[in-house]
N, C-alpha and C positions, 0 to 999 in steps of 0.2 A: 662753376655750380652755383645755382641759385642759393642764397642765404636770406636770413631776415634782414628786413630794412629797418633802419631807425624810424621811419614814418610809421611803421607797423605799431609802435609802441609810444608813439608821440614824443619820442626822444629827440631834443633839438641841440642838445650839447654833448661835447665828448664824453666817453665813460669816465666817471669819477669826478665830472664836474657838477657841483652843486646847482640846481635849477632855480633856487630861491632868488627872486629879484631884490629883496630888501636885506637889511642886516639880519642875521640869525641870532637869536637870543641864546642859543644852546651852544656853546663853544666846545670843540672837542677836547677830551681830557686826556687823551694818549696819543703819541706820536702815530701817524699814518691813519689817524681816524678823523672824519670830517663828519659834519651834520648837514645834510641838505635840507630841503624845505620839509622833508618828512619828521625831523628832529631826531632821527636814529643815528647814534655815534657808530658809523660803519666805516670800513677800510676805504682808503683813497689813496692810491699810487703809493706803493712802497715794496721794496724788496723784489724777490723772485717770484712775482705774480702778475696775472694778466687780469684786467678787469672787464667784464661784460655786462652790458646793461641787463638788468632783470627784466624778464618779459611778463611778470605778473605783478600786480598791484602789491605795495607793501602793506596796505590795509586789509583788515581781516575778511574772510569770507563768511564770518558767523552772521552778519546782519542779513546778507542775502539769502543764506541758507537756513536760517532760524526756523521759518515756517514751511519751507519746501527744499528737502536735501536732493537738489538735482544732480543726478549722475550723468548727465548728458549736456554739458555746456558745449554751445556751438563754436566751432574754429572760427566762423565768421564773426560772432560776437566777440571772441577773445582778441581778435585782430583789432577790432574796432575799439575795445574798451581798455585793453591793457595799458599801462604806463609805468614807466620806471620810476618816478618820483625822485629821480637823482640816485637811486640806488644802483650799486654795481655789485656783481658777485665775483670775487676774486677767485681765480683758478691758478693752479700751478703753472709756470712757463713751460715746463716739461714733464712728461709722465714719471712716476716714480720707477726705479729700476728693480726689476724682478729679483727676488732671491731664490727663485725657482727656475730650474732648466727644463726645457721641454724635450720630451723624448722624440727620436727621429726614426724613421724607418731604418732596416737593415742596410748595411752597406752595398750589398749587392742590388737591392732595390733601388737605392740612390744612384748608383752607376747606371743601371739599366733605364731608369726613369730620365736621367740626364741625357742618354742617347734618343729616347722619344721625344724629348722636348726640343733637341736640336733639330729634329726633323718636322716639327709642328710649330714653327716660331709664331704664327699668326695666332693659333690657339693659345699659346703660352702668354702672348701679349694681352689677349682679351682676358684671360685668367687672372693676370696680374692687374688688370684695369678695372676689377669688381671687387667688392667686399661685402660682407654682411655684418649686421650688427643685431645680435639677439637679445630679447628679453629673456629671463630665465623662468620664473614661475608662471605655469600657464602655457610656456612654449616649449622648453627643453625637459621641464620636471613639474611635478606637483608635490611640493614640499620636500620630503625626503624620497619621493617615488619618482623614478625616471620616466620619461615619456620615450618609448621604444624608437619612435620615429626621430626624436632627438638625438639619441645615440648614433642612428645610421647616418644622419646629416654631418655630425662632427668627424665621424670616420671617414666619410667622403671627403670633406674639405681638408681633412689633414692628410690627404695623399692617397686615399683609395679612389682613385679615378682614373681615366684612360691615360692621363698624362703623368700620373704619380706626383701632381705638383700640389703644393699647399695653396689653397685659395683664401685670402686674407679674410678673417673674421675677428670680431671683438664680442664680449659679452657686457651687455649695457643695462643694468638692473637697478630698480629703485629699492632693492632689498639692501640689507646691511646688518650691522651689529657685531660682526667679526672682523678681524684682520683680513685683508685681501689674500694674504698667504694661506690662512686657515680656511676660507671660504673656496679658494682654487683647489686646495688639495680634497676638500670634502666633494666638490663637483666633479674632480677628475675621477673620483672613485665611483661616484654616483653614475656618471655618463660613460665611464670606460674610456676617457679619452685624455691626453696631456693637456693641462690648461695652465697657461702660465700667467702670472699677475701682470705681465706686460700687456695682456690683451683683455684686462678685466678692469671694469669700472662699476663701482657700487655708488650708491646714491651719494655717500658721504666721502668718497675718494677725492673729488674736487675740494672738499672743505678743509683739506689739509693746509691750503693757502692761508687759512685764518690763523694759524699758528703763529704767523709773523705779526699779528695784531693784537692777540689776546694772551695773557699769561695764565690767569686763574679762571677756570671755566667749569661750569657743572655739566657734565655730560650724562645723558639719560638714554634709556632704551637698551634692548637686546637681553640676552640670557646672562645671568650671573654678573660677573664684574668684567666681562669681555670688551665692552665700549672703552674702559678705562685703558686697556692695552692699545686699542686702536688710536685713541686721541694721543697717547705717549709715543706710539709709533710716528704718528703725524708730526710730532715735535712740539706739542703743547707742554709746558713747564711744570704747571700745577693743575693737575686733573683731579676733580671732586666727583664722586659717585653719590647718588642719593642716599644709598646705604651707609656711606661714611658719616653723613649728617644724622642719619637715624640712629646709628651706634653712638654718636655724641650726645644726642637728646632724643630719645624715644617718643616723648611727648610731642614732637613736631608733626607727626602723622598718627592721629587717633585711630585710624583703621588700616594702617599699614601693616605688610607683612614682613617679618623680620625673623629669620631662622637662624639656627646656631651656626649653619655654613656661612650666612651672611655676616654674622659677628666674627667669625674666623678670619674673614677676607677684607672685612671693612677696615679703614685708615681713620679713625675718629681723631679729631683735632679741636682746638677751640675755635669754632667757626664764627664766633661773634666778633673775632678779631681780623677776620679775613674779608678782603674786598674782592667780589666777584667781578670779572670783566664781561663775561657774556655766558648765555645758556645755549647748549648745542644738543639738539634731539637727534640722535644718530640712529635710531630704530624704534620699532614698537615697544612701548611699555609693558613691562611684566608685573608692574604694581602701580596701577593707576592711581591709588589713594595717595601714596606717597610722592610719586611724582608730580601730581596735580598740586599738592599742597606746597611743595617746596618749590616748584616753578612759580607759583602764584606769590609766595613769599618774597622771592628775589624780585619779581616784577613790580611789587608794591613797596619795596624796602627803599631806604636812603642810600643811594650811590653804590648799590651793590653789596650792602652790608645786613647779614641776616639779624633778627631781632629788632630791627628798626622799622620805623613807618614813615615813608617819605611825605613831606608837607605837599609836595606835587609829584606824584609817581609818574606823571606823564613827561615832565620835563627832565626828571632826572634817571629815567629807567635805563636799565642795561638792555642790550639787544638780545633777542632770542632768534636763533637759526633753527629751522627744521631742514632734515637731509631731503625730504621729498614730500610732495603733496597728494599722493593717491589716496582716495577715499576707500577703494576696496581693491583685494588682489585673490589670485587664484591660489587654492590650496588642494589637498586631497579629500577635502570635504565634499560630500556628493550633492549638496545643495546649492544655494547661491553662494557669490563670492563672499569672502570674509572681510570685515572692516579692518583697516590698517591705520598707518600713522597719520593720514589727513583726517580721519575721525576724531583722533586724539587732539591734533591741532585745533580743530574746530571748537572742541569742548573748551580748550585753553582760552580761545578767543571769546567764547560766550561767557565764561566766567570772569575774565578781565572786563568785558564790557558790563556785566551785571554790578561789578564792585566798584567800578570807576565812572561809568557812563560815557566811556571813550573807546573808540574802536582801537583794537591792539594792532600795532604796527610790527611786523615780523618779516623775516627774509626767508625763502624757500628755495632749496637747490633741487636736484633731480630732475628726470623727465617730467615736463616737456621744456624746461628751462633751457634757454639758449646757451647758457655757460656749460651745461653738460655736454651739449653737442659740439661746442668748440673745442673743449677738452678731449671729446672722443676723436676729432680730427687729428689732434697731436698724437693721442695713442695709436691710431690706425697707421699714421706715418712711421712711427717708430717701430711698430710691429712690422710693417712692410720692409723696413730696412734690417730687422732681424731676419726674416724668412727669405727675402728676396735681394737683399743688398741696395734697395732703392728706396730712399727716403723721400717718398712722395705720396700724395692722397689719390687714391683710385677715383675714377670719374663715375662710376656707376655703383652706388652704396644702396643696398637695401636694408630696411629697418623691418625686422619681423616681431610682431608684439601680437598680445591678446587684449590689451586695454586700449580702446579708441581715444581715452581722455588723456593718456600719456605718451604711450608708444607711437600711436598713429598721428595725433595732432602735432607732436614734437617733430616726428620725421617729415611730415608734410610741411611744416613751416620752415624747415632747414633745407628743404630741396632735396631730401632723399626719396628713393622710391620706397613705398611703405606697403606690407603685406599683413593683413589681419587673419589669425587663425582662431578657429572655433574650439580650441582646447583649455581655454581659460576663462577669462572675465566675459569675452564676447560669446554669445550663444545664439547668434543669428541664424536663420534657417538657410537653406541651399539657395545660392544665388543672391543672397541679401548682403548688403553692405551697411555699415553704420551710417544712419542717416545725418547725424551732426558732423563727424569727422571720418569721412569715407577713407578707406584705404586706396591711395592712387594707383597701385600696381594690381590690386586684387585681394579677394577673400579665399581662403583655404581651409581644407578640414584639418591639415596637420602642417607643421613645419617642414617636413619632407617635401610635400607636395609645393609649398612655397618656394623652397630652395630650388627643386627641380624646375620649376617654371622659369625663374631667374637664370639659372644656368643654361637652359635651352635657349633663352632669349639672346643671351650674350654670347654663348660658345656654340650654338647650333643645336637643332632638334636631335641630332645623331650623337651628341656627346655621350661617350661612355661613363657611367656614374660608378664603375667598379674598375680596380686594377687588375690587370690580367697577369699574373706571375709568369706565364709562358710566352709573353710578347716577345718578339725577336724584330728590333727595329732594322737590322740588315736585310732580312728576308721579306719584311713587310714594307712595302713601298709608302703605304698611308700611316704607318707607325701604329696601326690599331689591330692588325691581324695577329692571330696566335698560331704557333704551330704546335703539334701534339707530341 
């Protein structure tokens, strides 16, 4: 299957190898961290992680977007202009093991489906050789409101089809802010389908690999203190939430929001004696004023210590990671798509540039980053082993999304078949594809239409999208007829 080429990103050395030609004045201060010619102390070859060259520049987007916030960067331009700057994004060597079991059909259906599949070996092989990767918001649901066609799709892929077979799929979202277990439980109830953490990737899921490199981290975003639980689940030893700092020193954020609930859950300490190793933005901020202020304090402080001011904030700055780069996303709002983490990131970049005169170097995960798709391959193979006892990657993978700038560009560049739907960010007219990042398989009104088209291409136009409980494989020569 086609993949990114290093030439697409002007990468000339192996992942994790600094690109600097001369001596670097900024030596790494922690084991497993190195400074390439970007100056950032980032992970470089350690423990149970795989490094993947970053496909976007480490330099901020703020300068380019300051006067013209473009929502339509061209895939052609991105392929020509992206550069890894020696940056690699660590991802886990293997997916996290699920804490949830997935429900299975009744025993009688399993037995009957097995008989049907034995008589339809070519279709079964084709069904196991295709897979889907779904974005969530704007494809399967709008916030907390399900899209009915999404519920139909998952039911069919979970076995409600003529073979009674599970067709592999994963959920690949730039959303986040909760543990994978909590988000899967929420989605399972919303979409009325069993969803395992073994088939689920949030924007920050691959960032668990960073726990091998950083001990004390500021983690921002999401509702209440849920991102603290996420980071601790990933193995970070000392997780600090912005509200912890505000509880310690309320004056740190003049316009911040701090409730009695925040006070009850915060963990104040003397943060002036603590050295922060990195800043992790896991999800959208719920208190921009506080998050902006504390992030900027840490970016400008001396060696990660609050209440200090660095003589050279560029040389000694701690790294900042964003879990994804989307500027807008689809919600249940009836108007245009809403701003999301990318807007927060651009604001941070602009503030840093205004205060220092220097572009902010940062690292971004999520779609369309190559690291996210590399990790998705491993998740798909693991899920194939669970449902079909075959640890292999299907050849025909379909990415279904609503955002051309993340779902489609990422899938196109990774060699997947891409389907763009009109139920989210993209609102093109009938017969219209995105002009900058066109979906290579097509544009569809709903996710159900996209999945149906893909299945008909791989399994035949006559493939049944419903399981018939009255099917009798003994009496039915083609294993698809029913008896009354």
